[in-house]
N, C-alpha and C positions, 0 to 999 in steps of 0.2 A: 332788575326792578325788584324791589322788596315785596315779600309776600308774608301772610300769616298762616301758621298751621297749628292744629291741635295735636298733641302727641300724648296718647293714653298708653300708660305702662302698667302691666299687670304682673303679678308674681309676688315674691317677698320683697316689697319695695317701700314699705313703711317701717320705721324703727331702725333703719340701716344707713341714715344720713343721706338718702336719695335726694331730697330737696335741696339741701345745702350743697351737695356735690353738683347737682344739675345747675344751680344758680352760678356756681364757680365756672363751670364749663361754658355755660351760655354767655357769661360776661366776657370770658376769655376769647370766645368766638365772635364777639361783637354783636350779639343778639340782645334784644329787649323783649320783655314779656313777663310771665309769671309761672310759678309752679306751685301746686297744692296737692294735699292728700284728699282723696274722696272717701266718702263713708263706706264704700265696698271694699276698701283695702288697697285700692289702686292709687297711682299718681297721675295727675294731668299737668302737662306743660303746654302753655300757649306762647309761641315764640314768633317774633317779626324779625325778618332779616333778609339778606340775599340768599338765593338758592343754595350756593355752595356753603354758606354758613350753616344754614339749616341742615343740609345733608351730613355735614360733620357732626353736628349736634345729635341728630337722629341716630347716627351710627353709634355715638357714645351711649345714648339712652338704651340701646339694645343690650348693653353690658352693664351700665351703671357702676356705682361705687363697689369696692371689694366685697362687702357683705350682702349685696343684693343678689336675688335669684330672679331674673327677668324671664317671664314666661312668654309675654307677647307685647308688641308695640304696634299701635294702630295710629296711622297719620292720617289727618283729614285736613283739606283746605279750608280756611275760614275767610270771611270778608277781612280786608286789610284793617288791622288795629294798630294804633300808634300808642307806644308806651314810653315812659321817660327813662326807665331803668328795667332791670330783670329782678323781680321781687318774689320772695317766699310769701304765700298767702296762708295764714293760719286760720 
């Protein structure tokens, strides 16, 4: 049964193509949702999908793209949200 999670990624995660890479990984995993930079320098992804798809994406988020230095990943369950695609929010 699909569910929605918020994934908050902190560290050196802006200016390293984190959002673009996260979008590619999420689409490859069959997830829908969005990813955006936050004013404090972190990145937030909101993803909807099956638990195994989400687990795979969360594992990737803990490392991120090659130039990222991820210090922490916090995952929270959200109310189910329906998205058409996986978008980068600017």
